[in-house]
C-alpha positions in Angstrom: -11.3 -6.3 -31.7 -8.2 -4.2 -31.0 -5.9 -3.8 -28.1 -7.8 -0.7 -27.1 -10.6 -3.0 -26.2 -8.2 -4.9 -23.9 -7.2 -1.6 -22.3 -10.9 -0.9 -21.8 -11.3 -4.2 -20.0 -8.4 -3.3 -17.8 -10.0 0.0 -17.0 -12.9 -1.9 -15.5 -10.6 -3.8 -13.2 -10.1 -6.9 -15.2 -6.7 -8.8 -14.9 -4.7 -9.7 -18.0 -6.1 -13.3 -17.7 -9.7 -12.1 -17.3 -9.2 -9.6 -20.2 -7.9 -12.5 -22.4 -10.8 -14.8 -21.4 -13.3 -12.0 -22.1 -11.9 -11.5 -25.5 -12.0 -15.2 -26.3 -15.6 -15.3 -25.2 -16.3 -12.4 -27.6 -14.9 -14.5 -30.5 -11.4 -13.0 -30.7 -8.6 -15.5 -31.4 -5.6 -14.6 -29.4 -2.1 -15.5 -30.4 0.8 -15.8 -28.0 2.2 -12.4 -29.2 -1.2 -10.7 -28.4 -1.3 -12.4 -25.0 2.2 -11.2 -24.3 1.3 -7.7 -25.4 -1.8 -7.8 -23.1 0.4 -8.7 -20.1 3.0 -6.1 -21.1 0.3 -3.3 -21.5 -0.9 -4.0 -18.0 2.2 -2.5 -16.6 2.5 -1.3 -13.0 -0.7 0.7 -13.2 -2.6 -2.6 -12.9 -0.2 -4.2 -10.3 2.3 -5.8 -12.7 5.8 -4.8 -13.8 7.1 -4.9 -17.3 7.8 -8.6 -17.0 4.2 -9.4 -15.9 5.1 -10.0 -12.3 3.0 -8.6 -9.5 4.1 -5.3 -7.9 3.3 -4.7 -4.3 4.2 -1.9 -1.9 5.0 -1.7 1.8 3.6 1.5 3.4 5.2 2.3 6.7 3.6 5.2 8.6 5.0 6.7 11.8 2.2 8.6 13.5 1.1 10.1 16.8 -0.3 7.3 19.0 -3.6 8.9 19.7 -4.3 9.0 15.9 -4.1 5.2 15.5 -7.8 4.5 15.9 -8.8 7.1 13.4 -6.3 5.9 10.8 -7.4 2.3 11.3 -11.1 3.1 10.9 -10.5 5.1 7.7 -8.3 2.4 6.2 -10.9 -0.3 7.1 -13.6 1.9 5.5 -11.4 2.1 2.4 -11.2 -1.7 2.1 -7.7 -2.2 3.6 -8.0 -5.5 5.5 -4.7 -6.0 7.4 -2.0 -4.0 9.1 0.8 -4.5 11.6 1.1 -1.9 14.4 4.1 -1.4 16.7 4.7 1.0 19.5 8.0 2.7 18.7 10.1 5.6 20.0 12.1 8.1 18.0 12.7 11.7 17.0 13.1 13.8 13.9 13.4 17.5 13.6 11.4 17.8 16.8 14.4 16.6 18.8 12.4 15.6 21.8 11.6 18.0 24.6 12.3 18.9 28.3 10.0 17.7 31.1 9.9 18.5 34.8 9.6 15.6 37.2 9.7 16.1 41.0 11.4 19.4 40.6 14.2 18.1 38.3 14.3 18.9 34.7 15.3 16.1 32.2 15.3 15.7 28.5 13.1 13.3 26.7 15.0 12.4 23.5 12.9 9.6 22.1 9.2 10.4 21.8 6.5 7.7 21.7 5.1 7.1 18.2 3.0 4.4 16.5 4.3 2.6 13.4 1.8 1.1 11.0 2.9 -1.3 8.3 0.7 -2.2 5.4 1.4 -4.4 2.3 -0.8 -3.4 -0.6 -1.1 -3.9 -4.4 0.7 -1.2 -6.3 -2.5 0.4 -7.6 -3.8 1.2 -4.1 -0.6 3.2 -3.1 -2.0 6.8 -3.6 -5.3 6.0 -1.9 -3.7 4.5 1.2 -1.2 7.4 1.5 -4.0 10.0 1.2 -6.1 8.1 3.7 -3.3 7.9 6.3 -2.4 11.6 5.8 -6.0 12.8 6.1 -6.6 10.7 9.3 -3.3 11.5 11.1 -2.6 15.1 10.2 -2.9 17.5 13.2 -1.0 20.4 11.6 1.5 20.4 14.5 5.2 19.3 14.7 5.6 15.6 15.0 2.7 14.4 12.9 5.0 11.7 11.5 6.3 10.3 8.2 5.2 7.8 5.5 7.7 5.6 3.8 6.9 3.6 0.6 9.1 0.6 -0.5 8.6 -2.1 -3.1 7.9 -5.6 -2.0 9.2 -8.5 -4.1 7.2 -11.3 -2.7 4.5 -12.1 0.0 3.9 -15.6 1.1 1.1 -16.8 3.4 2.7 -19.4 5.7 -0.4 -21.4 6.3 -1.5 -22.0 2.7 1.6 -21.1 0.7 -0.3 -18.5 -1.3 1.9 -15.9 -3.0 1.5 -12.3 -4.2 -1.8 -10.4 -3.9 -3.6 -13.6 -2.8 -1.4 -13.7 0.3 -2.1 -10.1 1.4 
């Protein structure tokens, strides 16, 4: 069996370990060099960097508050299990607006927004971004922004689990 068979196992969602076990069960003898190549070929497309370490992303979305329920429902339907939500205030190009209160005009500089933070495995990044955009887009000024940053480590405090297991 060749490394293309390993790639095929990856295509069906198998981890490097599962791919190696699958090959051994099929009667293929794996050397350390082949195992290292399997890990290396996984790359970031399967949630690992070139050193074989897990890659995770933090998605921060600033959206209009009334869109939170719709975004949450669509993310849950997509299999995203957890998120952190904060009520925030800010402005971008919109620069706030002027309001009238008891006959006096005043400027509202910071507009209320909702911030959603989600930590996900690298391979879910595009799906999560598309889901948030589809659910929160109104087509008007102030729809918000999405920021994506790499996450080096996630640790579940209760159990000490690390990486994807802790998400």
